[in-house]
MIKOLTI-471801 format. One line per 2 residues: number of its first residue (from 1); their letters; for each residue x, y, z of C-alpha. Coordinates in Angstrom, 3 decimals, m for minus. Example, Ala and Ser with C-alpha at 12.3 -4.5 7.8 and 13.67 -1.06 7.14 Angstrom:
BEGIN
1	AS	12.300/m4.500/7.800  13.670/m1.060/7.140
This chain:
BEGIN
1	MC	77.166/117.830/134.149  78.561/120.909/133.909
3	SF	82.089/119.276/135.143  81.695/116.871/131.847
5	NR	81.482/120.072/129.872  84.208/121.631/131.421
7	CF	86.269/118.607/130.649  85.136/118.366/126.934
9	EA	86.170/121.896/126.684  89.494/121.076/127.826
11	VS	90.380/118.427/126.048  89.021/120.236/122.953
13	TF	91.323/123.167/123.736  94.366/120.999/124.432
15	FQ	94.252/119.199/121.178  93.179/122.453/119.269
17	RI	96.406/124.133/120.442  98.680/121.697/119.256
19	FE	96.787/120.946/115.996  96.872/124.553/115.482
21	KI	100.954/124.666/115.898  101.254/121.661/113.180
23	GV	99.317/123.510/110.933  101.140/126.650/111.559
25	FI	104.432/125.032/110.681  102.904/123.459/107.874
27	GT	101.554/126.879/106.349  105.622/128.056/106.818
29	YP	107.071/125.326/104.866  105.004/124.020/102.556
31	VV	107.559/123.144/99.667  110.042/121.305/101.652
33	LI	107.159/119.169/102.778  106.030/118.697/99.573
35	IA	109.386/117.562/97.878  109.775/115.548/101.379
37	SI	106.813/113.666/100.541  107.766/112.704/96.827
39	VV	110.710/111.666/97.681  109.671/109.399/100.618
41	TL	106.849/107.882/98.240  109.114/107.280/95.452
43	CL	111.660/105.449/97.809  108.617/103.578/100.214
45	SC	107.424/102.507/96.977  110.032/100.374/95.147
47	GM	109.590/97.875/98.251  106.865/96.885/95.646
49	IT	109.617/95.437/94.045  109.486/92.264/96.477
51	LS	105.859/91.861/96.694  104.543/88.328/96.502
53	NE	101.519/86.366/96.209  99.531/84.357/98.325
55	TD	96.879/82.366/96.667  96.527/79.050/98.187
57	TE	92.492/78.729/99.227  93.152/76.562/102.279
59	TL	96.298/79.259/103.740  94.057/81.972/103.053
61	YT	90.494/80.927/104.179  90.628/78.397/107.036
63	PI	91.835/79.381/110.549  95.627/79.661/111.573
65	NS	96.324/76.230/113.602  93.287/75.413/113.925
67	RA	92.625/71.449/115.639  91.693/70.031/112.055
69	SQ	95.106/71.235/111.322  96.890/70.514/114.225
71	DR	95.348/67.062/113.791  96.307/66.659/110.756
73	VQ	100.142/66.400/110.779  99.409/63.609/113.508
75	YQ	97.455/62.026/111.283  99.887/61.921/108.451
77	AT	102.742/61.365/110.699  100.781/58.012/111.563
79	FP	99.362/56.995/107.955  101.375/56.707/105.009
81	DA	100.241/57.851/101.725  98.989/54.881/99.720
83	TG	97.557/56.643/96.697  100.150/55.014/94.637
85	SN	99.607/51.348/95.178  96.069/51.198/97.124
87	YR	93.954/54.194/96.287  90.780/54.403/98.709
89	GY	89.086/57.658/98.673  87.986/57.611/102.512
91	AL	91.479/57.058/103.501  93.371/59.986/101.924
93	TA	95.822/61.373/104.625  95.651/64.928/102.430
95	LD	93.423/66.249/99.864  93.442/65.077/96.671
97	MY	95.080/65.808/93.460  92.604/65.466/90.115
99	GR	91.409/66.221/87.121  87.513/66.143/86.965
101	LL	85.066/65.608/83.847  81.726/66.166/84.921
103	IS	79.492/64.868/81.453  76.056/65.535/80.205
105	ST	74.270/63.642/77.364  73.075/66.203/74.432
107	TG	70.764/63.635/72.964  67.932/62.881/75.219
109	GN	69.279/63.714/78.431  70.580/60.573/78.851
111	IL	74.326/60.064/79.693  73.770/56.371/79.761
113	SN	72.882/55.813/76.274  74.977/53.982/73.815
115	AS	76.553/56.283/71.841  77.309/58.949/74.830
117	MQ	78.884/55.809/76.334  81.277/55.346/73.407
119	EI	81.913/59.086/73.005  82.850/59.054/77.073
121	RN	85.048/56.112/76.389  86.784/58.518/73.667
123	HI	87.374/61.271/76.100  88.734/58.693/78.850
125	ST	91.213/57.770/76.133  92.024/60.955/75.339
127	IK	92.931/62.223/78.663  95.126/59.004/79.264
129	DI	97.100/59.719/76.365  97.726/63.242/76.952
131	NV	101.987/63.814/76.841  103.434/66.416/79.802
133	TY	106.720/67.739/79.825  108.159/68.324/82.643
135	EG	111.912/69.282/83.503  112.538/67.825/80.195
137	LV	110.996/64.611/80.271  107.705/63.141/78.784
139	FK	105.224/61.419/80.775  101.417/60.590/80.840
141	YD	98.692/59.968/83.235  99.704/56.068/83.755
143	DI	103.208/57.736/85.089  101.517/59.524/87.949
145	CA	98.214/58.225/88.290  96.739/56.669/91.849
147	RQ	96.496/53.143/91.792  94.534/50.207/93.089
149	NG	95.063/46.608/92.403  98.135/47.164/90.216
151	SC	95.860/49.550/87.714  95.290/53.405/87.549
153	FA	92.057/54.323/89.312  89.910/56.904/87.874
155	SG	86.776/57.162/89.581  83.643/56.614/87.749
157	EF	85.593/54.835/85.169  83.691/51.553/85.515
159	LT	80.905/52.852/84.952  81.726/53.111/81.247
161	TD	82.602/49.216/80.623  80.754/47.089/78.870
163	AV	79.576/44.517/81.644  77.925/48.335/83.184
165	YN	76.293/49.175/79.959  74.560/45.718/79.943
167	AY	73.694/45.800/83.164  71.554/49.018/82.902
169	LS	70.128/47.736/79.680  68.794/44.771/81.586
171	GG	67.710/46.507/84.750  70.450/45.571/87.085
173	IT	71.826/48.968/87.840  70.340/50.341/91.575
175	YP	70.337/53.774/93.160  71.910/54.933/95.529
177	NW	74.028/51.934/95.890  74.531/49.066/93.410
179	NN	77.073/46.422/94.287  78.195/48.222/97.728
181	ID	79.442/50.741/95.709  77.491/54.204/96.522
183	IS	76.831/55.353/92.835  75.434/58.719/93.783
185	AF	79.081/60.146/94.115  79.217/59.333/90.148
187	LG	76.021/59.486/88.665  73.898/62.905/88.562
189	QV	70.301/63.401/88.376  69.022/60.078/88.302
191	NY	66.225/59.180/86.919  65.053/55.831/88.929
193	TG	61.979/53.414/89.598  61.886/52.226/92.812
195	ET	65.755/51.256/93.100  66.373/50.804/89.470
197	VV	68.150/53.153/87.262  66.428/54.628/84.160
199	SA	68.037/57.276/82.781  71.272/59.788/84.503
201	KY	71.922/63.465/83.277  75.577/62.960/84.169
203	LS	78.435/61.171/84.632  81.454/61.900/86.972
205	VT	85.167/60.723/85.875  87.931/61.695/88.442
207	FN	91.368/60.936/87.166  92.861/60.513/90.344
209	LR	96.878/61.537/91.045  99.106/59.386/93.369
211	MD	100.537/62.184/96.189  103.342/59.982/97.461
213	ST	106.983/60.941/97.656  107.738/59.518/94.145
215	VN	105.391/62.575/92.408  105.855/65.923/93.812
217	KA	103.314/68.414/92.985  105.160/70.408/90.749
219	KA	104.692/67.402/88.175  101.136/66.540/89.335
221	RA	100.273/70.265/88.838  101.775/70.449/85.085
223	WE	99.527/67.324/84.475  96.276/68.954/85.633
225	EA	97.295/72.162/83.661  97.558/69.984/80.232
227	FL	94.566/68.334/81.728  92.244/71.633/81.620
229	KR	93.959/72.452/77.861  93.109/69.342/76.969
231	AA	89.583/68.910/78.655  88.261/72.475/77.113
233	SL	89.328/71.289/73.495  87.328/67.649/73.576
235	NT	85.403/66.987/70.163  82.081/66.578/71.681
237	TF	79.148/65.451/69.748  76.868/63.449/72.092
239	TR	78.359/65.189/75.115  78.468/68.381/77.077
241	IN	82.226/68.728/79.110  82.353/71.000/82.172
243	YA	85.589/70.202/83.899  88.091/70.817/86.781
245	AS	91.246/70.294/88.465  92.081/70.345/91.992
247	HS	94.039/73.919/91.620  91.135/75.188/89.485
249	LD	89.939/77.395/92.411  93.068/79.145/93.504
251	TE	93.661/79.735/90.021  90.579/81.216/88.755
253	LN	90.456/83.426/92.166  93.751/84.881/91.523
255	KN	92.861/85.479/87.835  89.536/87.001/88.774
257	TN	90.699/89.247/91.280  93.867/90.727/89.397
259	GD	91.478/90.891/86.416  88.942/93.399/88.368
261	IV	92.070/95.524/89.867  92.051/97.400/86.385
263	FF	88.632/99.623/88.258  91.215/101.107/90.031
265	SI	92.458/103.235/87.083  88.313/104.389/86.377
267	TF	87.728/105.161/90.099  90.596/107.576/90.636
269	TL	89.804/109.286/87.418  86.186/109.361/88.802
271	MI	87.695/111.063/92.098  89.504/113.554/90.490
273	TY	86.456/114.423/88.707  84.156/114.768/91.715
275	AT	87.081/116.507/93.492  87.030/119.045/90.483
277	VV	83.447/119.482/90.667  83.248/120.364/94.247
279	AG	86.338/122.283/94.224  85.463/124.540/91.891
281	GD	85.296/128.408/91.908  86.387/131.376/89.464
283	VV	90.189/131.345/87.852  91.337/132.816/91.339
285	SS	89.524/131.011/94.053  89.393/128.159/92.125
287	RT	90.411/124.470/94.585  91.051/122.182/91.575
289	WA	94.526/121.666/91.839  94.589/121.448/95.698
291	SW	91.628/119.067/95.260  93.697/116.623/92.406
293	AG	96.744/117.211/95.491  94.496/115.577/97.674
295	VL	93.167/112.460/95.973  96.925/112.187/94.931
297	AA	97.635/112.678/98.516  95.912/109.039/98.863
299	GF	97.588/107.628/95.926  101.093/108.260/97.968
301	GI	99.321/106.457/100.987  98.469/103.295/98.974
303	LS	102.180/103.000/97.015  103.890/103.659/100.320
305	SF	102.069/100.984/102.611  102.239/98.545/99.589
307	GL	105.800/99.057/99.474  106.902/99.303/102.869
309	VS	104.515/95.872/103.841  105.720/94.063/101.008
311	LC	109.468/95.234/101.974  108.167/93.762/105.573
313	GV	107.885/90.143/103.996  103.901/90.267/104.567
315	KF	102.411/88.714/101.569  99.842/90.299/99.288
317	VN	96.411/88.298/99.349  93.809/88.666/96.849
319	IV	91.166/90.892/99.078  93.996/93.326/99.296
321	GV	92.720/94.989/96.236  89.941/96.663/97.868
323	TP	92.306/98.468/99.685  92.637/101.155/97.042
325	FL	89.087/101.791/96.612  88.949/101.879/100.670
327	II	91.792/104.177/100.519  91.040/106.824/97.805
329	GI	87.673/107.125/100.202  88.973/108.175/103.325
331	GV	91.733/110.319/101.491  89.152/112.452/99.739
333	DD	86.888/112.923/102.935  90.287/113.895/104.822
335	MF	90.558/116.387/102.014  87.107/117.293/101.746
337	LL	87.133/118.256/105.475  90.856/120.452/105.705
339	MS	89.600/122.490/102.755  85.642/122.993/104.662
341	SW	87.564/124.479/107.541  90.110/125.876/105.573
343	AE	86.972/128.067/103.712  85.999/128.866/107.463
345	TY	89.288/131.374/107.308  88.349/133.218/104.321
347	PH	87.303/136.329/106.536  90.636/136.102/108.231
349	RD	92.660/137.580/104.920  94.754/139.859/107.062
351	KS	96.203/137.213/108.302  99.061/135.166/107.268
353	VA	98.970/132.141/105.219  100.792/130.260/107.955
355	SR	98.486/131.486/110.838  94.819/130.643/108.943
357	MG	96.873/127.400/108.212  96.859/126.924/112.066
359	MT	93.474/128.032/112.565  92.266/125.205/109.965
361	FA	94.233/122.656/111.931  92.869/123.872/114.908
363	SA	89.912/122.814/113.415  89.759/120.326/111.586
365	GI	92.921/118.486/112.792  90.947/116.421/115.518
367	GI	88.051/115.486/112.631  90.895/113.935/110.223
369	TI	92.962/112.456/113.415  89.655/110.857/114.857
371	TS	88.891/109.590/111.207  92.017/108.173/110.729
373	LT	92.716/106.583/114.221  89.448/105.234/114.676
375	DL	89.781/103.355/111.009  93.432/101.889/111.976
377	LA	92.656/100.856/115.161  89.465/98.678/113.562
379	FL	92.046/97.266/111.187  94.426/96.564/113.815
381	TG	91.784/94.579/115.861  91.770/92.533/112.759
383	VS	95.217/91.537/113.042  94.446/89.883/115.794
385	SV	91.756/87.366/113.722  92.568/83.527/113.133
387	FL	92.200/83.707/109.341  95.810/84.858/107.381
389	SV	93.411/86.588/104.554  91.488/89.175/107.382
391	RN	95.467/89.654/109.018  97.038/90.275/105.976
393	FC	94.434/92.681/104.467  94.244/94.331/107.962
395	LY	98.137/94.971/108.284  98.195/96.386/104.477
397	TG	94.899/98.633/104.612  96.208/99.746/108.618
399	VA	99.695/101.559/106.962  97.622/102.668/104.293
401	VI	95.581/104.645/106.651  98.478/105.965/108.378
403	FC	100.223/107.164/105.149  97.040/108.260/104.172
405	YL	96.523/110.833/107.097  100.416/111.659/107.394
407	YQ	100.372/112.570/103.409  96.845/114.619/103.901
409	CL	98.889/116.550/106.123  102.530/116.593/105.206
411	FF	101.861/116.718/100.953  97.885/118.127/100.280
413	SP	97.993/120.635/103.168  100.774/122.448/101.984
415	CL	99.696/122.372/98.563  96.484/124.028/100.152
417	AI	98.742/126.487/101.676  100.343/127.382/98.429
419	HG	96.637/127.382/96.954  96.340/129.710/99.742
421	RR	99.448/132.255/98.987  98.334/132.121/94.973
423	VH	94.347/132.842/96.127  96.151/135.701/98.239
425	SN	97.827/137.622/95.775  95.074/137.080/92.680
427	RH	96.863/134.897/90.558  95.207/133.087/88.144
429	CM	94.950/129.226/88.470  96.474/128.279/85.517
431	TC	99.087/130.946/84.764  100.091/131.997/88.282
433	LK	99.862/135.585/86.553  98.009/138.249/88.778
435	TK	94.528/139.188/87.689  91.791/141.556/87.949
437	SR	88.687/140.845/89.550  85.418/140.215/86.772
439	AE	83.905/143.598/88.060  87.319/144.994/87.362
441	LR	86.983/143.517/83.764  83.249/144.544/82.778
443	KD	84.300/148.064/84.203  87.427/148.104/81.666
445	GA	85.071/146.295/78.989  86.742/143.163/78.453
447	ST	84.622/140.305/76.464  82.255/138.095/78.359
449	CR	85.004/135.273/77.385  87.624/136.871/78.958
451	VL	85.815/138.120/82.106  84.882/134.499/82.568
453	CC	88.396/133.304/81.679  90.649/135.528/83.121
455	GG	88.943/137.386/85.574  88.969/136.396/89.414
457	SP	88.956/137.324/93.119  89.530/135.641/96.535
459	PT	86.394/134.661/98.646  85.888/136.668/101.375
461	KR	83.561/134.232/103.201  82.280/130.780/103.099
463	GQ	79.891/129.761/100.741  81.263/131.783/97.666
465	DE	83.011/129.074/96.232  80.713/126.254/97.672
467	RF	77.952/123.969/95.641  74.864/122.755/95.719
469	FE	75.599/119.607/97.680  77.320/121.641/100.215
471	TL	74.819/124.005/100.783  71.569/122.058/100.430
473	PR	71.695/119.752/103.639  71.747/122.823/105.721
475	KY	69.332/125.153/104.203  66.580/122.572/104.632
477	LP	67.190/119.546/107.068  67.100/121.604/110.007
479	RM	63.205/122.351/109.695  62.642/118.858/108.367
481	LL	64.513/117.033/111.125  63.227/119.501/114.176
483	SV	59.443/119.785/113.940  57.334/117.434/115.732
485	WG	56.164/115.253/112.547  59.689/115.277/111.195
487	KV	61.027/113.541/114.703  57.903/111.108/114.510
489	IV	58.601/109.991/111.090  62.153/109.467/111.685
491	IV	61.427/107.517/115.021  58.964/105.537/112.946
493	LF	61.545/104.662/110.313  64.538/103.663/112.727
495	LA	62.446/101.342/114.307  60.935/99.812/110.949
497	YL	64.648/99.409/109.886  65.790/97.757/114.005
499	GV	63.064/95.202/113.366  64.053/94.443/110.031
501	SI	67.587/94.224/110.593  66.929/92.461/113.589
503	WG	65.156/89.693/111.423  68.173/89.318/108.847
505	TL	70.753/88.656/111.958  68.501/85.727/112.764
507	NF	68.595/84.745/109.609  71.717/85.521/108.108
509	KQ	74.148/82.210/106.994  77.412/81.405/107.810
511	GL	80.637/80.154/105.551  82.451/81.169/102.569
513	IL	81.045/78.981/99.503  84.449/78.694/97.828
515	KN	82.831/78.778/93.863  81.408/82.307/94.829
517	LV	85.139/83.365/94.388  85.471/83.118/91.475
519	ST	83.985/84.914/88.287  80.723/83.395/87.021
521	DS	81.520/83.190/83.288  84.469/81.115/84.794
523	YY	84.859/77.220/84.012  84.986/76.337/87.425
525	HS	82.001/78.517/88.816  79.683/76.320/85.873
527	YS	81.288/73.433/86.933  80.563/73.601/90.390
529	EI	76.884/74.365/90.272  76.441/70.800/88.525
531	YD	78.610/69.354/90.999  77.281/70.744/94.141
533	AY	74.110/70.816/92.682  73.656/66.847/91.776
535	FS	76.216/64.641/93.389  76.716/63.588/96.483
537	SA	78.418/65.621/98.968  78.865/62.884/101.742
539	FP	82.011/62.550/103.302  84.314/60.409/105.651
541	VP	84.362/60.416/109.167  87.238/58.508/109.889
543	FV	87.647/57.890/113.845  91.851/56.988/114.667
545	FG	92.218/54.569/117.237  95.816/55.568/119.430
547	PT	98.381/53.201/120.562  97.085/52.700/123.833
549	TN	93.671/51.064/122.347  93.653/47.123/123.617
551	YT	91.532/45.555/120.845  91.434/41.959/122.837
553	DK	90.159/43.664/126.395  85.975/43.120/126.683
555	NT	85.550/47.289/127.835  87.635/48.344/124.901
557	VD	85.703/46.304/122.520  82.318/47.700/124.490
559	NI	83.802/51.292/124.214  84.418/51.096/120.452
561	ES	81.061/49.762/119.399  79.531/52.125/122.187
563	LV	81.505/55.278/120.076  80.415/53.564/116.636
565	NS	76.567/52.926/117.477  76.571/56.657/118.639
567	SK	78.035/57.925/115.880  75.300/56.200/113.873
569	TD	72.504/57.651/115.370  73.725/61.173/114.663
571	SG	71.285/62.294/111.777  74.348/63.927/109.901
573	VD	76.138/60.245/109.551  74.606/56.970/107.264
575	EN	74.126/54.476/109.881  74.868/51.840/106.882
577	SL	78.254/53.091/106.155  80.669/51.547/108.414
579	IC	83.850/50.711/107.013  85.599/48.824/109.741
581	WF	88.540/46.550/109.604  87.783/45.424/113.563
583	NS	84.207/44.383/112.577  84.948/42.425/109.624
585	YK	88.124/41.334/111.400  85.638/39.625/114.091
587	SA	83.369/37.919/111.382  86.071/35.877/110.147
589	TA	87.860/33.100/110.959  90.898/33.997/111.336
591	YD	89.888/36.518/114.082  91.403/35.333/117.807
593	NS	91.276/37.933/120.805  92.927/35.232/123.051
595	ST	96.373/37.525/123.605  97.591/40.398/121.311
597	TA	100.126/38.226/119.898  97.159/36.300/118.195
599	FV	95.392/38.925/117.690  97.813/40.417/115.648
601	SG	98.809/37.221/113.824  95.080/36.563/112.615
603	LK	94.367/39.914/111.737  97.615/39.579/109.287
605	TF	96.272/36.303/107.907  92.825/38.091/107.727
607	FT	95.050/40.931/105.273  95.632/38.414/102.979
609	TT	92.055/37.851/101.594  91.435/41.610/100.903
611	TL	93.333/44.848/100.636  90.255/47.209/101.186
613	FD	92.346/47.441/105.174  95.683/47.835/104.032
615	ND	95.839/51.547/104.405  93.445/51.334/108.192
617	VV	96.201/49.145/110.604  99.446/50.521/111.269
619	FD	102.011/48.424/112.976  104.567/48.934/115.713
621	AT	108.556/48.632/115.116  108.648/45.434/116.120
623	DT	105.480/44.515/114.112  103.953/42.457/117.127
625	DI	101.218/45.289/117.958  99.463/47.526/116.420
627	KA	100.316/51.474/116.451  97.382/53.049/114.967
629	SR	94.336/52.346/113.402  90.983/53.934/111.697
631	CY	87.242/52.961/111.129  84.886/55.193/108.920
633	LL	81.482/56.369/108.709  80.195/58.324/105.895
635	ST	78.003/61.211/106.249  74.699/61.940/104.560
637	NI	74.383/63.951/101.712  74.990/67.390/103.450
639	KE	74.866/70.412/101.052  75.148/73.042/104.053
641	SN	78.393/73.864/104.464  77.447/75.128/108.400
643	AQ	75.735/71.560/108.746  78.864/69.560/107.676
645	SD	81.141/71.768/110.121  78.211/70.899/112.796
647	VM	79.033/66.925/112.055  82.585/67.612/112.286
649	VR	81.874/69.283/115.766  79.685/66.342/117.308
651	MR	81.967/63.833/116.036  84.568/65.400/117.658
653	AL	82.994/65.584/120.980  82.154/61.618/120.840
655	AD	85.588/61.323/120.499  86.694/63.614/123.008
657	NS	83.996/62.025/125.560  85.067/58.598/124.868
659	PL	87.394/56.551/127.487  89.580/55.437/124.515
661	SV	92.382/57.289/122.898  90.617/57.971/119.816
663	YT	89.943/61.402/117.662  88.225/62.129/114.557
665	FH	90.127/63.845/111.437  89.684/63.676/107.972
667	PA	91.286/66.534/105.149  87.950/68.397/104.559
669	YI	87.661/69.357/108.094  90.580/71.827/107.004
671	FF	87.593/73.706/105.088  84.858/73.071/107.955
673	EQ	86.967/74.767/110.665  86.439/77.856/109.198
675	YA	82.635/77.436/109.184  82.654/76.468/112.855
677	AI	85.738/79.807/113.852  83.701/82.404/111.543
679	LP	80.750/83.461/114.160  83.311/83.291/116.944
681	ST	86.030/84.940/115.583  83.759/87.880/114.031
683	LQ	81.984/88.449/117.279  85.411/88.435/119.103
685	TV	86.816/90.638/116.231  84.066/93.388/116.154
687	GL	83.628/93.743/119.871  87.164/94.229/120.263
689	AL	86.817/96.677/117.467  83.913/98.483/119.641
691	VV	86.020/97.981/122.784  88.561/100.024/121.098
693	MT	86.264/103.007/119.470  84.396/103.362/122.662
695	VV	87.996/104.224/124.286  89.484/106.689/121.437
697	TC	85.776/108.356/121.811  85.837/108.815/125.470
699	IF	89.378/110.476/124.887  88.047/112.489/122.173
701	LP	84.830/113.165/123.231  84.582/113.306/126.999
703	HP	80.810/113.467/127.701  79.516/110.431/129.085
705	LL	75.796/110.225/127.257  77.542/111.562/123.981
707	VF	79.799/108.453/124.240  76.541/106.653/125.311
709	LV	75.118/107.580/122.034  77.654/107.354/119.440
711	VL	78.125/103.619/120.822  74.261/102.975/120.759
713	NV	74.635/104.312/117.032  77.239/102.410/116.063
715	VS	75.605/99.467/117.507  72.688/100.168/115.293
717	IL	74.742/100.086/112.504  76.247/96.843/113.033
719	VG	73.260/95.027/113.171  71.881/96.724/110.083
721	IF	74.871/95.465/108.665  74.707/91.871/109.855
723	GF	70.839/92.037/109.128  71.283/93.161/105.314
725	LY	74.122/90.279/104.911  70.819/88.183/104.824
727	MW	69.348/91.061/102.165  72.621/90.875/100.164
729	GL	72.476/87.657/99.626  76.104/87.176/101.363
731	SL	77.374/84.837/104.089  79.268/85.548/106.868
733	SS	82.871/84.493/105.992  86.583/85.876/106.494
735	VT	85.719/87.555/103.484  82.944/89.713/104.877
737	MI	83.725/89.503/108.298  86.861/91.860/106.958
739	HL	84.303/95.015/105.648  82.237/94.228/109.563
741	IM	85.717/95.347/110.692  85.966/98.125/108.790
743	SV	82.310/99.245/109.040  83.002/99.690/112.991
745	GF	85.538/102.213/112.125  83.342/103.903/109.679
747	SV	80.389/104.188/111.725  82.197/105.756/114.503
749	DF	83.568/109.005/112.275  79.608/109.527/111.151
751	SV	78.442/110.077/114.664  81.651/111.205/116.514
753	HV	81.790/114.510/114.292  78.134/115.256/114.649
755	CS	78.284/114.720/118.786  81.393/116.838/118.483
757	AY	79.753/119.294/116.345  76.633/119.666/118.528
759	MI	78.920/120.779/121.731  80.983/122.842/119.966
761	GE	77.843/124.692/118.095  75.987/127.746/119.126
763	GR	72.738/127.837/120.866  71.233/128.525/124.463
765	NR	68.833/125.055/124.176  68.825/121.554/122.352
767	RE	66.801/122.922/119.570  69.272/125.526/118.502
769	KT	72.007/123.354/119.140  71.259/120.779/117.223
771	ES	70.185/123.272/113.908  73.877/124.113/114.405
773	AI	75.128/120.726/114.083  73.197/119.992/111.665
775	VH	73.820/123.340/109.837  77.944/122.314/110.551
777	AA	78.017/118.567/109.597  75.135/117.483/107.686
779	GP	76.390/118.614/104.431  80.121/117.856/104.605
781	IL	78.998/114.368/105.636  76.570/114.326/102.911
783	NG	79.708/115.220/100.320  81.751/112.552/101.899
785	GM	79.419/109.724/101.612  78.662/110.701/98.116
787	SS	82.705/110.641/97.224  83.165/107.225/99.066
789	FL	80.221/105.958/97.212  81.788/107.117/93.927
791	GI	84.970/105.346/94.775  82.910/101.942/95.108
793	LV	80.891/102.299/92.737  82.767/100.947/89.612
795	LV	82.832/97.339/91.750  79.316/97.078/90.948
797	FS	80.302/96.032/87.682  82.610/93.288/89.054
799	KS	82.611/89.941/88.820  84.644/89.414/91.438
801	YI	82.497/88.208/94.755  85.325/89.687/96.861
803	FN	85.075/93.039/94.952  80.834/92.933/94.561
805	SF	80.807/92.416/98.211  82.674/95.065/99.510
807	FK	80.650/97.234/97.783  77.465/95.643/99.058
809	IM	78.862/96.133/102.140  80.448/99.442/101.947
811	FT	77.467/101.012/100.130  75.120/99.573/103.434
813	VI	78.144/101.452/105.836  77.683/104.493/104.003
815	LF	74.140/104.855/103.511  73.315/103.546/107.257
817	GM	75.859/105.471/108.523  74.903/108.915/107.181
819	LH	71.056/108.173/107.946  71.904/107.672/111.440
821	AV	74.312/110.471/111.682  72.666/113.415/109.617
823	FL	68.767/111.982/110.243  68.943/110.003/113.555
825	LP	71.344/111.403/115.802  69.922/114.978/115.295
827	VI	66.842/113.861/116.409  67.991/112.277/119.439
829	LS	70.323/115.308/120.134  67.179/117.421/120.137
831	IL	65.375/115.398/122.592  67.991/114.116/124.912
833	GP	71.502/116.447/124.259  73.242/118.051/126.885
835	VT	72.779/121.800/127.327  75.814/123.942/127.404
837	KP	77.026/127.204/126.650  78.750/128.077/123.528
839	FI	82.427/127.024/122.870  85.288/129.110/122.021
841	SP	88.099/127.638/120.301  92.154/129.218/121.144
843	AS	92.287/129.436/117.495  88.892/132.023/117.617
845	SR	89.734/133.820/120.620  92.593/134.932/119.378
847	SN	91.424/135.818/116.276  88.084/137.910/118.191
849	SR	85.755/136.651/115.670  83.088/133.597/115.107
851	PP	84.925/130.315/115.795  85.591/128.048/112.565
853	SP	83.634/124.982/112.147  84.201/122.099/114.313
855	PI	86.126/119.428/113.552  83.131/117.551/111.636
857	DY	84.557/114.721/109.018  82.724/113.580/105.975
859	M	82.677/109.649/107.040
């Protein structure tokens, strides 16, 4: 054990000597460093001119290079887009473009009433008559609509015809299937007796757009924009309209996040105010200007990182909007640490400001370095994520952490040195003129107002300019935590916390519910609430057979039937939903499997009798053999995103295990991939971050028992965060995954500095050393936690899921981190901590005085 203690002392001495030299340099040339920092910030921030946004939901929130994205390339290369000639919703090769109306009745709640139907027909006519101008040309829906049997095909429109209305009146419409059509995709909240429809509250009408080469996406997008404007202004008497277009999610997400960035200005003001209150004093000792410089240094870090990363071509993603709130918290925490260590040099006013700055960095340098390094490495591990939103966020934020650290050292610290020179010269904080102490002014007979506004003197010991938040913890916490009952209560509460957290961890959900990304007052959110609740969520499950499939071979036919039958038995698949050209062809008179030529010839004859399967068979270049074909099943009405992903995974397994050349793909699989990838990706990334943090801890805190306690503390905090995802009503997604990565770095910061304070602290036994650790670490940690909380407080009012979830998780991280570090860890150290002799730092030994505070941090 002694060898570990000597190792710790050697490492601490080595780093403290380095940081002492850095501090002396900063204290010697403060003006030069301040000017250089401002110039660098101005230059780098110009890079923001090149900033570009990425708002595509698929690009941001689905895994990069997933199997679905690879299968899509093959799928689209094999099957041409047929939306302009033979639109079939289940046969799409890409997610379709559309405008959709969800129409409900305001009279009696039955959308199938005559009055409602008449008004719906008017709505449809109005939408089809919208004139849209694109590149100087005027066009209507008829010019870009998806077509089937030579006419525009709007899904659900057939239910508004007189023939269907008459069938409804005669009780001839059945639910959910009618005339081989699944009408649950078009009617919502249906009331039916037996299978006969009695009434329905909602009707969905989708204006499908063609997506072939004759219509570019920009033109279709222009029509969608016009559709949204017109749908919002439809005149209604008997109906109520909810609406959306295929790009609505992307647009509303970006609008929502950009709108909430205004909260940053409020946060900046809050942090300035808090720093002013905490850093107050008399007119000489006041640290207000220095504290403002610390907040400004964090702002410099944000501007520099955004400019540099943008200049490197990394796109800004909406979730990066939370980065400023995070960096402000980190920067202010480092600022408080440096000011706290500076306060330890008050008894050494006989030394130069440069020497005192060296002592400050010898004490605080390791602390702020650990803070920044652990946060940086946590974000660097996030760069390996399969989600672009996570990658780009971690790049922007990781670089911001670096710059924030540098500016705290090279901008705020020089400002602190200038503050030290002013205080040493007994100059007024506003006028910089020399002034008398308050005692001298009172002796001279000055008024109370003049004494308060003009009198002051340099502090001679720590505590003279500290406030309630800084002094309270060290007065009461040691007595509370080190008593027997205090320890018992803390341990019991911890076990209760651990039990609740584990229960929550076992119950949290996975996957990103896309509608949660937009504001609750967005038209898209209300639309999604209705559509998800009352309309079928069934999706196609296509099986694609490759060119080596011999449809005339009995074994092949048996394998196809085996694959289809196995799929039908799956709980997530509708066994009566098969749509397959092969099965239909086998039942036709034209069927001939005597040879490949006869098979293809008979198939072409069969296709002349129906257009249903025209999109599903692709012939080779010679037109005498089949290059590829596909058959479909439909899933059941699955609402849970994880269950949808599970069906995809199980269907893939069936296809992969089949002896046939077959795979399954549907455009919706692109989004299902995130549900399949999020848990393993999160565990991998967070696990890697935890390993990296352990290595860093070993470097700066080379004691096996303390490293173990730090890791144990971090794991406990992570379990709590995972568990409270469920309590907060959050799911594990690429958004919350980012917050979990952040929490690893912050959790290490909390724990390491208490352990470091314990090792360096004075005391002959565990109790005395733990008391020393509490005295030196508890106040700054709680103070820093409060500042970090203020940094995110305004986000509780945000309507953005991204910002709101950030607040919830960061609040959890701050709360659990503080409770573990200030309450649990001291109790454990008082029972199991290593006993060492007091450690004397190099700076302290040269000054022949009490050693400065250990390298503690607020977060």
